[in-house]
PQR file of N, CA, C, O and H, with PARSE charges and radii, in Angstrom:
ATOM      1  N   MET A   1      -0.826 -14.534   2.238 -0.4000 1.5000
ATOM      2  CA  MET A   1      -0.373 -13.231   2.700 -0.0000 2.0000
ATOM      3  C   MET A   1      -1.456 -12.177   2.450  0.5500 1.7000
ATOM      4  O   MET A   1      -2.039 -12.130   1.367 -0.5500 1.4000
ATOM      5  N   PRO A   2      -1.722 -11.335   3.446 -0.5600 1.5000
ATOM      6  CA  PRO A   2      -2.680 -10.250   3.226  0.2800 2.0000
ATOM      7  C   PRO A   2      -2.115  -9.205   2.253  0.5500 1.7000
ATOM      8  O   PRO A   2      -0.905  -8.994   2.167 -0.5500 1.4000
ATOM      9  N   LYS A   3      -3.012  -8.577   1.546 -0.4000 1.5000
ATOM     10  CA  LYS A   3      -2.648  -7.532   0.584 -0.0000 2.0000
ATOM     11  C   LYS A   3      -3.035  -6.162   1.152  0.5500 1.7000
ATOM     12  O   LYS A   3      -3.912  -6.061   2.010 -0.5500 1.4000
ATOM     13  H   LYS A   3      -3.994  -8.748   1.616  0.4000 1.0000
ATOM     14  N   LEU A   4      -2.378  -5.126   0.668 -0.4000 1.5000
ATOM     15  CA  LEU A   4      -2.691  -3.771   1.104 -0.0000 2.0000
ATOM     16  C   LEU A   4      -4.153  -3.441   0.808  0.5500 1.7000
ATOM     17  O   LEU A   4      -4.792  -2.723   1.577 -0.5500 1.4000
ATOM     18  H   LEU A   4      -1.665  -5.208  -0.029  0.4000 1.0000
ATOM     19  N   SER A   5      -4.678  -3.953  -0.286 -0.4000 1.5000
ATOM     20  CA  SER A   5      -6.071  -3.676  -0.662 -0.0000 2.0000
ATOM     21  C   SER A   5      -7.069  -4.237   0.350  0.5500 1.7000
ATOM     22  O   SER A   5      -8.218  -3.797   0.376 -0.5500 1.4000
ATOM     23  H   SER A   5      -4.158  -4.537  -0.910  0.4000 1.0000
ATOM     24  N   GLU A   6      -6.664  -5.193   1.182 -0.4000 1.5000
ATOM     25  CA  GLU A   6      -7.545  -5.805   2.175 -0.0000 2.0000
ATOM     26  C   GLU A   6      -7.471  -5.108   3.534  0.5500 1.7000
ATOM     27  O   GLU A   6      -8.238  -5.440   4.438 -0.5500 1.4000
ATOM     28  H   GLU A   6      -5.730  -5.551   1.161  0.4000 1.0000
ATOM     29  N   SER A   7      -6.567  -4.158   3.686 -0.4000 1.5000
ATOM     30  CA  SER A   7      -6.364  -3.487   4.973 -0.0000 2.0000
ATOM     31  C   SER A   7      -7.508  -2.518   5.273  0.5500 1.7000
ATOM     32  O   SER A   7      -8.153  -1.993   4.366 -0.5500 1.4000
ATOM     33  H   SER A   7      -5.944  -3.889   2.952  0.4000 1.0000
ATOM     34  N   LYS A   8      -7.740  -2.297   6.547 -0.4000 1.5000
ATOM     35  CA  LYS A   8      -8.823  -1.425   7.014 -0.0000 2.0000
ATOM     36  C   LYS A   8      -8.290  -0.033   7.358  0.5500 1.7000
ATOM     37  O   LYS A   8      -7.094   0.145   7.590 -0.5500 1.4000
ATOM     38  H   LYS A   8      -7.216  -2.722   7.285  0.4000 1.0000
ATOM     39  N   ILE A   9      -9.186   0.940   7.387 -0.4000 1.5000
ATOM     40  CA  ILE A   9      -8.826   2.314   7.740 -0.0000 2.0000
ATOM     41  C   ILE A   9      -8.241   2.337   9.150  0.5500 1.7000
ATOM     42  O   ILE A   9      -8.784   1.716  10.064 -0.5500 1.4000
ATOM     43  H   ILE A   9     -10.157   0.796   7.198  0.4000 1.0000
ATOM     44  N   GLY A  10      -7.143   3.047   9.317 -0.4000 1.5000
ATOM     45  CA  GLY A  10      -6.486   3.179  10.608 -0.0000 2.0000
ATOM     46  C   GLY A  10      -5.423   2.131  10.878  0.5500 1.7000
ATOM     47  O   GLY A  10      -4.615   2.299  11.791 -0.5500 1.4000
ATOM     48  H   GLY A  10      -6.702   3.551   8.574  0.4000 1.0000
ATOM     49  N   GLN A  11      -5.404   1.055  10.110 -0.4000 1.5000
ATOM     50  CA  GLN A  11      -4.405   0.008  10.323 -0.0000 2.0000
ATOM     51  C   GLN A  11      -3.016   0.467   9.918  0.5500 1.7000
ATOM     52  O   GLN A  11      -2.846   1.218   8.958 -0.5500 1.4000
ATOM     53  H   GLN A  11      -6.060   0.918   9.368  0.4000 1.0000
ATOM     54  N   LYS A  12      -2.029   0.000  10.668 -0.4000 1.5000
ATOM     55  CA  LYS A  12      -0.637   0.192  10.294 -0.0000 2.0000
ATOM     56  C   LYS A  12      -0.140  -1.149   9.785  0.5500 1.7000
ATOM     57  O   LYS A  12      -0.369  -2.188  10.404 -0.5500 1.4000
ATOM     58  H   LYS A  12      -2.168  -0.610  11.448  0.4000 1.0000
ATOM     59  N   VAL A  13       0.538  -1.112   8.658 -0.4000 1.5000
ATOM     60  CA  VAL A  13       1.047  -2.334   8.045 -0.0000 2.0000
ATOM     61  C   VAL A  13       2.502  -2.148   7.639  0.5500 1.7000
ATOM     62  O   VAL A  13       2.977  -1.025   7.467 -0.5500 1.4000
ATOM     63  H   VAL A  13       0.724  -0.268   8.155  0.4000 1.0000
ATOM     64  N   LYS A  14       3.192  -3.256   7.491 -0.4000 1.5000
ATOM     65  CA  LYS A  14       4.576  -3.248   7.018 -0.0000 2.0000
ATOM     66  C   LYS A  14       4.607  -3.965   5.682  0.5500 1.7000
ATOM     67  O   LYS A  14       4.049  -5.055   5.549 -0.5500 1.4000
ATOM     68  H   LYS A  14       2.807  -4.168   7.630  0.4000 1.0000
ATOM     69  N   VAL A  15       5.254  -3.365   4.691 -0.4000 1.5000
ATOM     70  CA  VAL A  15       5.344  -3.954   3.360 -0.0000 2.0000
ATOM     71  C   VAL A  15       6.313  -5.127   3.400  0.5500 1.7000
ATOM     72  O   VAL A  15       7.452  -4.990   3.847 -0.5500 1.4000
ATOM     73  H   VAL A  15       5.708  -2.480   4.799  0.4000 1.0000
ATOM     74  N   LEU A  16       5.851  -6.284   2.927 -0.4000 1.5000
ATOM     75  CA  LEU A  16       6.697  -7.464   2.850 -0.0000 2.0000
ATOM     76  C   LEU A  16       7.284  -7.630   1.451  0.5500 1.7000
ATOM     77  O   LEU A  16       8.463  -7.953   1.298 -0.5500 1.4000
ATOM     78  H   LEU A  16       4.926  -6.396   2.564  0.4000 1.0000
ATOM     79  N   SER A  17       6.448  -7.406   0.425 -0.4000 1.5000
ATOM     80  CA  SER A  17       6.938  -7.504  -0.954 -0.0000 2.0000
ATOM     81  C   SER A  17       6.019  -6.744  -1.889  0.5500 1.7000
ATOM     82  O   SER A  17       4.858  -6.476  -1.577 -0.5500 1.4000
ATOM     83  H   SER A  17       5.491  -7.143   0.549  0.4000 1.0000
ATOM     84  N   VAL A  18       6.571  -6.405  -3.046 -0.4000 1.5000
ATOM     85  CA  VAL A  18       5.819  -5.735  -4.101 -0.0000 2.0000
ATOM     86  C   VAL A  18       5.919  -6.625  -5.333  0.5500 1.7000
ATOM     87  O   VAL A  18       7.015  -6.909  -5.815 -0.5500 1.4000
ATOM     88  H   VAL A  18       7.513  -6.622  -3.300  0.4000 1.0000
ATOM     89  N   GLU A  19       4.769  -7.064  -5.840 -0.4000 1.5000
ATOM     90  CA  GLU A  19       4.718  -7.954  -6.997 -0.0000 2.0000
ATOM     91  C   GLU A  19       4.227  -7.190  -8.217  0.5500 1.7000
ATOM     92  O   GLU A  19       3.936  -5.996  -8.138 -0.5500 1.4000
ATOM     93  H   GLU A  19       3.878  -6.834  -5.448  0.4000 1.0000
ATOM     94  N   GLY A  20       4.137  -7.886  -9.348 -0.4000 1.5000
ATOM     95  CA  GLY A  20       3.563  -7.294 -10.540 -0.0000 2.0000
ATOM     96  C   GLY A  20       4.570  -7.053 -11.634  0.5500 1.7000
ATOM     97  O   GLY A  20       5.737  -7.428 -11.523 -0.5500 1.4000
ATOM     98  H   GLY A  20       4.374  -8.856  -9.413  0.4000 1.0000
ATOM     99  N   PRO A  21       4.099  -6.413 -12.708 -0.5600 1.5000
ATOM    100  CA  PRO A  21       4.968  -6.117 -13.841  0.2800 2.0000
ATOM    101  C   PRO A  21       6.130  -5.212 -13.423  0.5500 1.7000
ATOM    102  O   PRO A  21       5.974  -4.389 -12.521 -0.5500 1.4000
ATOM    103  N   PRO A  22       7.285  -5.351 -14.063 -0.5600 1.5000
ATOM    104  CA  PRO A  22       8.466  -4.566 -13.675  0.2800 2.0000
ATOM    105  C   PRO A  22       8.244  -3.054 -13.646  0.5500 1.7000
ATOM    106  O   PRO A  22       8.747  -2.384 -12.745 -0.5500 1.4000
ATOM    107  N   LEU A  23       7.510  -2.505 -14.600 -0.4000 1.5000
ATOM    108  CA  LEU A  23       7.296  -1.053 -14.625 -0.0000 2.0000
ATOM    109  C   LEU A  23       6.448  -0.584 -13.445  0.5500 1.7000
ATOM    110  O   LEU A  23       6.700   0.483 -12.884 -0.5500 1.4000
ATOM    111  H   LEU A  23       7.101  -3.050 -15.333  0.4000 1.0000
ATOM    112  N   VAL A  24       5.452  -1.371 -13.071 -0.4000 1.5000
ATOM    113  CA  VAL A  24       4.599  -1.022 -11.932 -0.0000 2.0000
ATOM    114  C   VAL A  24       5.402  -1.133 -10.638  0.5500 1.7000
ATOM    115  O   VAL A  24       5.334  -0.246  -9.787 -0.5500 1.4000
ATOM    116  H   VAL A  24       5.248  -2.237 -13.527  0.4000 1.0000
ATOM    117  N   LYS A  25       6.159  -2.215 -10.489 -0.4000 1.5000
ATOM    118  CA  LYS A  25       6.992  -2.388  -9.298 -0.0000 2.0000
ATOM    119  C   LYS A  25       7.967  -1.227  -9.148  0.5500 1.7000
ATOM    120  O   LYS A  25       8.155  -0.703  -8.050 -0.5500 1.4000
ATOM    121  H   LYS A  25       6.214  -2.935 -11.180  0.4000 1.0000
ATOM    122  N   GLN A  26       8.583  -0.829 -10.253 -0.4000 1.5000
ATOM    123  CA  GLN A  26       9.554   0.264 -10.214 -0.0000 2.0000
ATOM    124  C   GLN A  26       8.880   1.569  -9.800  0.5500 1.7000
ATOM    125  O   GLN A  26       9.425   2.327  -8.997 -0.5500 1.4000
ATOM    126  H   GLN A  26       8.430  -1.255 -11.145  0.4000 1.0000
ATOM    127  N   ARG A  27       7.686   1.832 -10.351 -0.4000 1.5000
ATOM    128  CA  ARG A  27       6.970   3.074 -10.022 -0.0000 2.0000
ATOM    129  C   ARG A  27       6.581   3.105  -8.547  0.5500 1.7000
ATOM    130  O   ARG A  27       6.709   4.144  -7.900 -0.5500 1.4000
ATOM    131  H   ARG A  27       7.243   1.216 -11.003  0.4000 1.0000
ATOM    132  N   LEU A  28       6.109   1.982  -8.007 -0.4000 1.5000
ATOM    133  CA  LEU A  28       5.747   1.925  -6.592 -0.0000 2.0000
ATOM    134  C   LEU A  28       6.977   2.135  -5.710  0.5500 1.7000
ATOM    135  O   LEU A  28       6.902   2.825  -4.694 -0.5500 1.4000
ATOM    136  H   LEU A  28       6.005   1.138  -8.533  0.4000 1.0000
ATOM    137  N   LYS A  29       8.093   1.548  -6.090 -0.4000 1.5000
ATOM    138  CA  LYS A  29       9.326   1.726  -5.324 -0.0000 2.0000
ATOM    139  C   LYS A  29       9.799   3.172  -5.373  0.5500 1.7000
ATOM    140  O   LYS A  29      10.295   3.690  -4.373 -0.5500 1.4000
ATOM    141  H   LYS A  29       8.154   0.987  -6.916  0.4000 1.0000
ATOM    142  N   GLU A  30       9.654   3.828  -6.511 -0.4000 1.5000
ATOM    143  CA  GLU A  30      10.028   5.241  -6.629 -0.0000 2.0000
ATOM    144  C   GLU A  30       9.156   6.130  -5.747  0.5500 1.7000
ATOM    145  O   GLU A  30       9.588   7.201  -5.321 -0.5500 1.4000
ATOM    146  H   GLU A  30       9.251   3.407  -7.323  0.4000 1.0000
ATOM    147  N   MET A  31       7.925   5.685  -5.474 -0.4000 1.5000
ATOM    148  CA  MET A  31       7.019   6.444  -4.609 -0.0000 2.0000
ATOM    149  C   MET A  31       7.271   6.147  -3.136  0.5500 1.7000
ATOM    150  O   MET A  31       6.604   6.715  -2.271 -0.5500 1.4000
ATOM    151  H   MET A  31       7.574   4.815  -5.821  0.4000 1.0000
ATOM    152  N   GLY A  32       8.223   5.266  -2.839 -0.4000 1.5000
ATOM    153  CA  GLY A  32       8.589   4.993  -1.453 -0.0000 2.0000
ATOM    154  C   GLY A  32       8.036   3.705  -0.873  0.5500 1.7000
ATOM    155  O   GLY A  32       8.233   3.421   0.308 -0.5500 1.4000
ATOM    156  H   GLY A  32       8.765   4.804  -3.541  0.4000 1.0000
ATOM    157  N   ILE A  33       7.347   2.924  -1.688 -0.4000 1.5000
ATOM    158  CA  ILE A  33       6.784   1.665  -1.202 -0.0000 2.0000
ATOM    159  C   ILE A  33       7.797   0.558  -1.466  0.5500 1.7000
ATOM    160  O   ILE A  33       7.839  -0.026  -2.549 -0.5500 1.4000
ATOM    161  H   ILE A  33       7.187   3.154  -2.648  0.4000 1.0000
ATOM    162  N   THR A  34       8.609   0.287  -0.455 -0.4000 1.5000
ATOM    163  CA  THR A  34       9.654  -0.722  -0.555 -0.0000 2.0000
ATOM    164  C   THR A  34       9.487  -1.727   0.587  0.5500 1.7000
ATOM    165  O   THR A  34       8.888  -1.394   1.610 -0.5500 1.4000
ATOM    166  H   THR A  34       8.575   0.762   0.424  0.4000 1.0000
ATOM    167  N   PRO A  35       9.996  -2.930   0.434 -0.5600 1.5000
ATOM    168  CA  PRO A  35       9.896  -3.901   1.525  0.2800 2.0000
ATOM    169  C   PRO A  35      10.487  -3.346   2.821  0.5500 1.7000
ATOM    170  O   PRO A  35      11.578  -2.775   2.829 -0.5500 1.4000
ATOM    171  N   GLY A  36       9.743  -3.525   3.916 -0.4000 1.5000
ATOM    172  CA  GLY A  36      10.196  -3.062   5.224 -0.0000 2.0000
ATOM    173  C   GLY A  36       9.605  -1.738   5.663  0.5500 1.7000
ATOM    174  O   GLY A  36       9.638  -1.419   6.852 -0.5500 1.4000
ATOM    175  H   GLY A  36       8.857  -3.988   3.909  0.4000 1.0000
ATOM    176  N   VAL A  37       9.064  -0.958   4.740 -0.4000 1.5000
ATOM    177  CA  VAL A  37       8.510   0.343   5.090 -0.0000 2.0000
ATOM    178  C   VAL A  37       7.128   0.164   5.720  0.5500 1.7000
ATOM    179  O   VAL A  37       6.383  -0.747   5.358 -0.5500 1.4000
ATOM    180  H   VAL A  37       9.037  -1.217   3.775  0.4000 1.0000
ATOM    181  N   GLU A  38       6.799   1.045   6.666 -0.4000 1.5000
ATOM    182  CA  GLU A  38       5.493   1.001   7.321 -0.0000 2.0000
ATOM    183  C   GLU A  38       4.542   1.997   6.672  0.5500 1.7000
ATOM    184  O   GLU A  38       4.930   3.108   6.312 -0.5500 1.4000
ATOM    185  H   GLU A  38       7.405   1.785   6.959  0.4000 1.0000
ATOM    186  N   LEU A  39       3.295   1.578   6.531 -0.4000 1.5000
ATOM    187  CA  LEU A  39       2.237   2.404   5.949 -0.0000 2.0000
ATOM    188  C   LEU A  39       1.090   2.477   6.937  0.5500 1.7000
ATOM    189  O   LEU A  39       0.904   1.573   7.752 -0.5500 1.4000
ATOM    190  H   LEU A  39       2.980   0.675   6.823  0.4000 1.0000
ATOM    191  N   GLN A  40       0.319   3.558   6.865 -0.4000 1.5000
ATOM    192  CA  GLN A  40      -0.928   3.638   7.624 -0.0000 2.0000
ATOM    193  C   GLN A  40      -2.041   3.963   6.642  0.5500 1.7000
ATOM    194  O   GLN A  40      -1.924   4.883   5.831 -0.5500 1.4000
ATOM    195  H   GLN A  40       0.470   4.292   6.203  0.4000 1.0000
ATOM    196  N   ILE A  41      -3.124   3.197   6.725 -0.4000 1.5000
ATOM    197  CA  ILE A  41      -4.275   3.412   5.859 -0.0000 2.0000
ATOM    198  C   ILE A  41      -5.071   4.582   6.433  0.5500 1.7000
ATOM    199  O   ILE A  41      -5.518   4.526   7.578 -0.5500 1.4000
ATOM    200  H   ILE A  41      -3.219   2.450   7.384  0.4000 1.0000
ATOM    201  N   VAL A  42      -5.249   5.642   5.641 -0.4000 1.5000
ATOM    202  CA  VAL A  42      -5.942   6.838   6.114 -0.0000 2.0000
ATOM    203  C   VAL A  42      -7.383   6.867   5.628  0.5500 1.7000
ATOM    204  O   VAL A  42      -8.300   7.103   6.414 -0.5500 1.4000
ATOM    205  H   VAL A  42      -4.885   5.688   4.711  0.4000 1.0000
ATOM    206  N   ARG A  43      -7.584   6.630   4.349 -0.4000 1.5000
ATOM    207  CA  ARG A  43      -8.920   6.689   3.759 -0.0000 2.0000
ATOM    208  C   ARG A  43      -9.042   5.656   2.649  0.5500 1.7000
ATOM    209  O   ARG A  43      -8.053   5.239   2.047 -0.5500 1.4000
ATOM    210  H   ARG A  43      -6.839   6.438   3.711  0.4000 1.0000
ATOM    211  N   VAL A  44     -10.269   5.259   2.399 -0.4000 1.5000
ATOM    212  CA  VAL A  44     -10.571   4.410   1.260 -0.0000 2.0000
ATOM    213  C   VAL A  44     -11.771   5.041   0.574  0.5500 1.7000
ATOM    214  O   VAL A  44     -12.777   5.333   1.221 -0.5500 1.4000
ATOM    215  H   VAL A  44     -11.073   5.597   2.889  0.4000 1.0000
ATOM    216  N   ALA A  45     -11.670   5.252  -0.725 -0.4000 1.5000
ATOM    217  CA  ALA A  45     -12.766   5.862  -1.471 -0.0000 2.0000
ATOM    218  C   ALA A  45     -14.004   4.956  -1.423  0.5500 1.7000
ATOM    219  O   ALA A  45     -13.876   3.764  -1.143 -0.5500 1.4000
ATOM    220  H   ALA A  45     -10.852   5.016  -1.250  0.4000 1.0000
ATOM    221  N   PRO A  46     -15.185   5.496  -1.687 -0.5600 1.5000
ATOM    222  CA  PRO A  46     -16.422   4.717  -1.577  0.2800 2.0000
ATOM    223  C   PRO A  46     -16.415   3.385  -2.339  0.5500 1.7000
ATOM    224  O   PRO A  46     -16.975   2.403  -1.852 -0.5500 1.4000
ATOM    225  N   LEU A  47     -15.817   3.334  -3.479 -0.4000 1.5000
ATOM    226  CA  LEU A  47     -15.766   2.083  -4.248 -0.0000 2.0000
ATOM    227  C   LEU A  47     -14.424   1.379  -4.063  0.5500 1.7000
ATOM    228  O   LEU A  47     -14.040   0.532  -4.869 -0.5500 1.4000
ATOM    229  H   LEU A  47     -15.362   4.132  -3.875  0.4000 1.0000
ATOM    230  N   ALA A  48     -13.716   1.738  -2.989 -0.4000 1.5000
ATOM    231  CA  ALA A  48     -12.416   1.142  -2.625 -0.0000 2.0000
ATOM    232  C   ALA A  48     -11.313   1.479  -3.610  0.5500 1.7000
ATOM    233  O   ALA A  48     -10.310   0.769  -3.678 -0.5500 1.4000
ATOM    234  H   ALA A  48     -14.028   2.426  -2.334  0.4000 1.0000
ATOM    235  N   ASP A  49     -11.477   2.536  -4.366 -0.4000 1.5000
ATOM    236  CA  ASP A  49     -10.448   2.926  -5.327 -0.0000 2.0000
ATOM    237  C   ASP A  49     -10.434   4.434  -5.446  0.5500 1.7000
ATOM    238  O   ASP A  49     -11.420   4.978  -5.941 -0.5500 1.4000
ATOM    239  H   ASP A  49     -12.293   3.112  -4.311  0.4000 1.0000
ATOM    240  N   PRO A  50      -9.420   5.147  -5.044 -0.5600 1.5000
ATOM    241  CA  PRO A  50      -8.121   4.693  -4.553  0.2800 2.0000
ATOM    242  C   PRO A  50      -8.078   4.536  -3.032  0.5500 1.7000
ATOM    243  O   PRO A  50      -9.046   4.816  -2.324 -0.5500 1.4000
ATOM    244  N   VAL A  51      -6.919   4.079  -2.560 -0.4000 1.5000
ATOM    245  CA  VAL A  51      -6.632   3.931  -1.142 -0.0000 2.0000
ATOM    246  C   VAL A  51      -5.626   5.018  -0.782  0.5500 1.7000
ATOM    247  O   VAL A  51      -4.602   5.157  -1.452 -0.5500 1.4000
ATOM    248  H   VAL A  51      -6.133   3.851  -3.135  0.4000 1.0000
ATOM    249  N   ASP A  52      -5.901   5.789   0.265 -0.4000 1.5000
ATOM    250  CA  ASP A  52      -4.994   6.857   0.710 -0.0000 2.0000
ATOM    251  C   ASP A  52      -4.175   6.325   1.882  0.5500 1.7000
ATOM    252  O   ASP A  52      -4.735   5.895   2.890 -0.5500 1.4000
ATOM    253  H   ASP A  52      -6.733   5.677   0.809  0.4000 1.0000
ATOM    254  N   VAL A  53      -2.843   6.355   1.749 -0.4000 1.5000
ATOM    255  CA  VAL A  53      -1.954   5.870   2.806 -0.0000 2.0000
ATOM    256  C   VAL A  53      -0.931   6.942   3.152  0.5500 1.7000
ATOM    257  O   VAL A  53      -0.651   7.835   2.352 -0.5500 1.4000
ATOM    258  H   VAL A  53      -2.388   6.704   0.930  0.4000 1.0000
ATOM    259  N   VAL A  54      -0.378   6.839   4.355 -0.4000 1.5000
ATOM    260  CA  VAL A  54       0.751   7.682   4.741 -0.0000 2.0000
ATOM    261  C   VAL A  54       1.977   6.788   4.690  0.5500 1.7000
ATOM    262  O   VAL A  54       2.034   5.755   5.358 -0.5500 1.4000
ATOM    263  H   VAL A  54      -0.606   6.114   5.004  0.4000 1.0000
ATOM    264  N   VAL A  55       2.951   7.190   3.897 -0.4000 1.5000
ATOM    265  CA  VAL A  55       4.202   6.455   3.747 -0.0000 2.0000
ATOM    266  C   VAL A  55       5.349   7.451   3.822  0.5500 1.7000
ATOM    267  O   VAL A  55       5.356   8.449   3.101 -0.5500 1.4000
ATOM    268  H   VAL A  55       2.904   8.029   3.355  0.4000 1.0000
ATOM    269  N   ARG A  56       6.304   7.189   4.677 -0.4000 1.5000
ATOM    270  CA  ARG A  56       7.485   8.045   4.826 -0.0000 2.0000
ATOM    271  C   ARG A  56       7.122   9.514   5.069  0.5500 1.7000
ATOM    272  O   ARG A  56       7.828  10.416   4.620 -0.5500 1.4000
ATOM    273  H   ARG A  56       6.298   6.378   5.262  0.4000 1.0000
ATOM    274  N   GLY A  57       6.006   9.744   5.788 -0.4000 1.5000
ATOM    275  CA  GLY A  57       5.633  11.096   6.175 -0.0000 2.0000
ATOM    276  C   GLY A  57       4.788  11.864   5.181  0.5500 1.7000
ATOM    277  O   GLY A  57       4.526  13.046   5.401 -0.5500 1.4000
ATOM    278  H   GLY A  57       5.432   9.011   6.152  0.4000 1.0000
ATOM    279  N   TYR A  58       4.350  11.242   4.096 -0.4000 1.5000
ATOM    280  CA  TYR A  58       3.481  11.956   3.160 -0.0000 2.0000
ATOM    281  C   TYR A  58       2.320  11.071   2.728  0.5500 1.7000
ATOM    282  O   TYR A  58       2.391   9.845   2.810 -0.5500 1.4000
ATOM    283  H   TYR A  58       4.562  10.281   3.917  0.4000 1.0000
ATOM    284  N   HIS A  59       1.241  11.719   2.263 -0.4000 1.5000
ATOM    285  CA  HIS A  59       0.057  10.998   1.794 -0.0000 2.0000
ATOM    286  C   HIS A  59       0.269  10.553   0.357  0.5500 1.7000
ATOM    287  O   HIS A  59       0.833  11.276  -0.464 -0.5500 1.4000
ATOM    288  H   HIS A  59       1.183  12.715   2.197  0.4000 1.0000
ATOM    289  N   LEU A  60      -0.194   9.355   0.080 -0.4000 1.5000
ATOM    290  CA  LEU A  60      -0.071   8.783  -1.253 -0.0000 2.0000
ATOM    291  C   LEU A  60      -1.368   8.053  -1.567  0.5500 1.7000
ATOM    292  O   LEU A  60      -1.864   7.281  -0.746 -0.5500 1.4000
ATOM    293  H   LEU A  60      -0.652   8.768   0.747  0.4000 1.0000
ATOM    294  N   SER A  61      -1.909   8.293  -2.735 -0.4000 1.5000
ATOM    295  CA  SER A  61      -3.102   7.567  -3.179 -0.0000 2.0000
ATOM    296  C   SER A  61      -2.669   6.474  -4.137  0.5500 1.7000
ATOM    297  O   SER A  61      -1.920   6.716  -5.084 -0.5500 1.4000
ATOM    298  H   SER A  61      -1.506   8.920  -3.401  0.4000 1.0000
ATOM    299  N   ILE A  62      -3.153   5.268  -3.878 -0.4000 1.5000
ATOM    300  CA  ILE A  62      -2.777   4.109  -4.670 -0.0000 2.0000
ATOM    301  C   ILE A  62      -4.038   3.469  -5.232  0.5500 1.7000
ATOM    302  O   ILE A  62      -5.023   3.286  -4.516 -0.5500 1.4000
ATOM    303  H   ILE A  62      -3.762   5.071  -3.109  0.4000 1.0000
ATOM    304  N   ARG A  63      -4.002   3.134  -6.501 -0.4000 1.5000
ATOM    305  CA  ARG A  63      -5.139   2.447  -7.113 -0.0000 2.0000
ATOM    306  C   ARG A  63      -5.316   1.077  -6.477  0.5500 1.7000
ATOM    307  O   ARG A  63      -4.363   0.483  -5.971 -0.5500 1.4000
ATOM    308  H   ARG A  63      -3.202   3.283  -7.082  0.4000 1.0000
ATOM    309  N   LYS A  64      -6.547   0.585  -6.511 -0.4000 1.5000
ATOM    310  CA  LYS A  64      -6.845  -0.720  -5.932 -0.0000 2.0000
ATOM    311  C   LYS A  64      -6.023  -1.820  -6.618  0.5500 1.7000
ATOM    312  O   LYS A  64      -5.536  -2.736  -5.954 -0.5500 1.4000
ATOM    313  H   LYS A  64      -7.321   1.067  -6.922  0.4000 1.0000
ATOM    314  N   LYS A  65      -5.872  -1.730  -7.932 -0.4000 1.5000
ATOM    315  CA  LYS A  65      -5.079  -2.732  -8.663 -0.0000 2.0000
ATOM    316  C   LYS A  65      -3.634  -2.751  -8.177  0.5500 1.7000
ATOM    317  O   LYS A  65      -3.022  -3.815  -8.077 -0.5500 1.4000
ATOM    318  H   LYS A  65      -6.268  -0.986  -8.471  0.4000 1.0000
ATOM    319  N   GLU A  66      -3.091  -1.577  -7.877 -0.4000 1.5000
ATOM    320  CA  GLU A  66      -1.719  -1.504  -7.364 -0.0000 2.0000
ATOM    321  C   GLU A  66      -1.660  -2.019  -5.929  0.5500 1.7000
ATOM    322  O   GLU A  66      -0.707  -2.704  -5.558 -0.5500 1.4000
ATOM    323  H   GLU A  66      -3.588  -0.713  -7.958  0.4000 1.0000
ATOM    324  N   ALA A  67      -2.670  -1.695  -5.118 -0.4000 1.5000
ATOM    325  CA  ALA A  67      -2.697  -2.142  -3.723 -0.0000 2.0000
ATOM    326  C   ALA A  67      -2.773  -3.663  -3.634  0.5500 1.7000
ATOM    327  O   ALA A  67      -2.292  -4.254  -2.667 -0.5500 1.4000
ATOM    328  H   ALA A  67      -3.444  -1.138  -5.420  0.4000 1.0000
ATOM    329  N   GLU A  68      -3.376  -4.297  -4.638 -0.4000 1.5000
ATOM    330  CA  GLU A  68      -3.469  -5.751  -4.652 -0.0000 2.0000
ATOM    331  C   GLU A  68      -2.120  -6.419  -4.918  0.5500 1.7000
ATOM    332  O   GLU A  68      -1.970  -7.621  -4.698 -0.5500 1.4000
ATOM    333  H   GLU A  68      -3.767  -3.817  -5.424  0.4000 1.0000
ATOM    334  N   LEU A  69      -1.147  -5.654  -5.386 -0.4000 1.5000
ATOM    335  CA  LEU A  69       0.189  -6.188  -5.688 -0.0000 2.0000
ATOM    336  C   LEU A  69       1.132  -6.093  -4.495  0.5500 1.7000
ATOM    337  O   LEU A  69       2.256  -6.592  -4.555 -0.5500 1.4000
ATOM    338  H   LEU A  69      -1.269  -4.678  -5.564  0.4000 1.0000
ATOM    339  N   ILE A  70       0.687  -5.455  -3.403 -0.4000 1.5000
ATOM    340  CA  ILE A  70       1.562  -5.203  -2.254 -0.0000 2.0000
ATOM    341  C   ILE A  70       1.178  -6.138  -1.105  0.5500 1.7000
ATOM    342  O   ILE A  70       0.087  -6.034  -0.544 -0.5500 1.4000
ATOM    343  H   ILE A  70      -0.225  -5.049  -3.354  0.4000 1.0000
ATOM    344  N   GLU A  71       2.090  -7.050  -0.765 -0.4000 1.5000
ATOM    345  CA  GLU A  71       1.868  -7.949   0.361 -0.0000 2.0000
ATOM    346  C   GLU A  71       2.328  -7.262   1.637  0.5500 1.7000
ATOM    347  O   GLU A  71       3.403  -6.666   1.685 -0.5500 1.4000
ATOM    348  H   GLU A  71       2.977  -7.134  -1.221  0.4000 1.0000
ATOM    349  N   VAL A  72       1.493  -7.355   2.678 -0.4000 1.5000
ATOM    350  CA  VAL A  72       1.778  -6.640   3.922 -0.0000 2.0000
ATOM    351  C   VAL A  72       1.627  -7.540   5.142  0.5500 1.7000
ATOM    352  O   VAL A  72       1.035  -8.617   5.083 -0.5500 1.4000
ATOM    353  H   VAL A  72       0.619  -7.840   2.639  0.4000 1.0000
ATOM    354  N   GLU A  73       2.181  -7.061   6.244 -0.4000 1.5000
ATOM    355  CA  GLU A  73       2.000  -7.672   7.548 -0.0000 2.0000
ATOM    356  C   GLU A  73       1.307  -6.621   8.409  0.5500 1.7000
ATOM    357  O   GLU A  73       1.774  -5.486   8.499 -0.5500 1.4000
ATOM    358  H   GLU A  73       2.661  -6.185   6.293  0.4000 1.0000
ATOM    359  N   VAL A  74       0.191  -6.996   9.044 -0.4000 1.5000
ATOM    360  CA  VAL A  74      -0.572  -6.057   9.876 -0.0000 2.0000
ATOM    361  C   VAL A  74       0.162  -5.843  11.193  0.5500 1.7000
ATOM    362  O   VAL A  74       0.490  -6.802  11.891 -0.5500 1.4000
ATOM    363  H   VAL A  74      -0.188  -7.918   8.971  0.4000 1.0000
ATOM    364  N   LEU A  75       0.421  -4.570  11.530 -0.4000 1.5000
ATOM    365  CA  LEU A  75       1.100  -4.229  12.782 -0.0000 2.0000
ATOM    366  C   LEU A  75       0.108  -3.837  13.867  0.5500 1.7000
ATOM    367  O   LEU A  75       0.278  -4.210  15.028 -0.5500 1.4000
ATOM    368  H   LEU A  75       0.154  -3.791  10.963  0.4000 1.0000
ATOM    369  N   SER A  76      -0.925  -3.086  13.499 -0.4000 1.5000
ATOM    370  CA  SER A  76      -1.960  -2.698  14.472 -0.0000 2.0000
ATOM    371  C   SER A  76      -3.243  -2.327  13.774  0.5500 1.7000
ATOM    372  O   SER A  76      -4.223  -1.975  14.430 -0.5500 1.4000
ATOM    373  H   SER A  76      -1.063  -2.783  12.556  0.4000 1.0000
TER
END
């Protein structure tokens, strides 16, 4: 399964699952990253950390370590 950290700028993806420690999973879910939600990759910092995405109508920056825990399906 592709991970959010592997996605390219401009791609739209759908979250399939969120893995990792319970506290990290809970924090990501509280920020709106839940299975089934669509994200768009807006920017990636020069060293690929953080990743800026649009989720549920707002911008969110996610650390690369967190992005590696999110399995996605590429939509476009």
